[in-house]
Structures are given as structure tokens and as C-alpha cells.
C-alpha positions, 0 to 999 in steps of 0.5 A: 499500500502506498504510503501517502494513501495509508497516511490519508486513510489513517484517521478514517481507519481509526474511526472505522475500528472504533465503530466496528469495535462497539457495533460488533458487541452490540450486533451480538445482542441484536442477533440474540434478540432477533431484531436485525433491523433495529440498527437501521430503524434507529438510524433512519429515525436519527436521520429524520431528526436531522432532516427536520433540524435542517428543514427548521433553518439549522446549518448542516454542520450545526451541533443542534442537528445532533442533539435533535437526532439524538432526541429522536433516537431516544423517543424510538428507543422508548417505543421499542422498549415499551413494545417489548414490555407489553404482552401483545401478539405483535412481533416487536420486529414488525414495529421496528420495520413499521418505524423504519418505513414511516421514518424513511418516508418522513425523511423524503418528505422533509428533504423535499421541503428542505430544497435549499440544503437537499444536497448537504442533507443528502451528504449527511445522511449517507455519510463520508467516512474518508472525511473524518478528522482526528478530533472527531475520532477522539470524541467518538472514541471517548463517547463509545469507551463511556458507553462500552464501560456502562455495558461491561459493568451490566453486561450480565444483565444485558446478556441475560435479557437478550438471551432469555428475557422471560426468565429474567422477568420471572425473577421480578426484574423490569425487562422494559427498563433494562431494554430502554437502557439498552436501546437508549445507549444503542441509539447514542452509538447509532446517532454518532455513527450515522453521522460519520459513515451513514445508515447503510454502512452502520447497519453492515458494521452491526450485523456482518461482523456478528454473523461472521463471527457466528460461523466460526465460534459459539462462545461470546468472547471468541465472537467479539474477537472475530467481529472486531478483527473482521470490522478492522480488516474490512474497514481498511480494505474497503477504504483502500479500494475506495481510494485506489479505484475511485469508488463510493467509500460506503459502497466499497466497504459494504461490498467488501463486507459481503465478499469477506463474509462469503469467503468466511462461509466457504471456509467454514467447512474446512475449519470444522473438518479439521477441528473434528 
């Protein structure tokens, strides 16, 4: 790899590593809970908050856009936690899907009204991880470190609720309350990540490393390690392809994720056969 390209990609690769690190962990919970599209839904709800802020006159780079996105995300987190707490016959994934569809439509409507800032808003929603600077990397790392510490302290409770919420509820523990804490912290991560990498790429960071890790490992620690390594490797490789071949960064990383996942799936029988 050319040294000039490597220097240019240093901050974006660091950002990719940070995003992959927290999302690989959260992805384990999402897969266990069976709410695969919660990331897309919360990301789109965050985008709706940003779109409304721009439509109301905020500059595309104004900090108020982040806070509006965060407020909308926390509202979404409260809805998702409340739905699971109800003994309804409606699957939580259905509510998540409906929320995504409605938020997506609302973003389109809002963008149609914010004609003067439509291009800036589009760039903000799509994200451009190559443009990230070191101060933003440091701030994102600090935020995710705090959220990671919170999840580490309460890791057993979050894991219990993700794997067997009925057993936790039978012990008199409020599943709804802990679900809200999970989705709220998840929303904090999503709001920050979407502003850097965009909706689609953030979804891939959440799901693909977790699925790839599940192909090769059963223990949580091993899955996390595989997910982190995969996230770092794919981020760096996808960014290099983007710069080297003049490709859209997000799309290049997403396609690289897909190719690497296929390779991991094809190699799995060989690994299992050798282990046996």
C-alpha cells in the first residue's frame, strides 16, 4: 500500500476500528434478540431528526442537528422498549419495520421541503467516513468508551435479557427498564455513527461481523474477537479500494463486507473438518 494513501486513511481507519468495535458487541445482542433491523430503524429515526433540524433552518454542520437526532433516537428507543414490555401478539420486529418505513418516508418528505439544503442533507445522511478528522475520532472514541464501560458493568444483565427475557422477568426484574437502557445506549452509538459513516454502512458494521463470527465461534468472547478483527480488516481494505479505484467509500466497504463474509462461509467447512 502506498504510504501517502496510508497516511490519508489513518484517521478514517481509526474511526472504522472504533465503530466496528462497539457495533460488533451490540450486534451480538441484536442477533440474540432477533431484532436485526433495529439498527436501520434507529438510524433512520435519527436521520429524520437531523432532516427536521435542517428543514427548520439549522446549518448542516450545526451541533443542534446532532441533539435533534439524539432526541428522536431516544424516543424510538422508548417505543421499542415499551413494545417489548407489553404482552401483545405483535412481533417487535414488525414495529421496528414499520418505524423504519415511516421514518424513511418522513425523511423523503422533509428533504423535499428543505430544497436549499437538500444536497448537504443528502451527504449528511449518506455519510463520508473518508472525510473524518482526528478531533472527531477522539470524541467518538471517548463517547463509545463511556458506553462500552456502561455495558461492561451491566454485561450480565444485558446478556440475560437478550438471551432469555422471560426468565429475567420471572425473577421480578423490569425487562422494559433494561430494554430502554439498552436501546438508549444503542441509540447514542447509532446517532454518532450515522453522522460519520451513513445508515447503510452502520448497519453492516452491526450485523455482518456478528454473523461472520457466528460461523466460526460459539462463545461470546471468541465472537467478539472475530468480529473486531473482521471489522478492522474490512474497513481498511474497503477504504483502500475506495481510494485506489475511485469508488464511493460506503458502498466499497459494504461490498467488501459481503465478499469477506462469503469467503468466511466457504472456509467454514474446512475449519470444522480440521477441528473434528
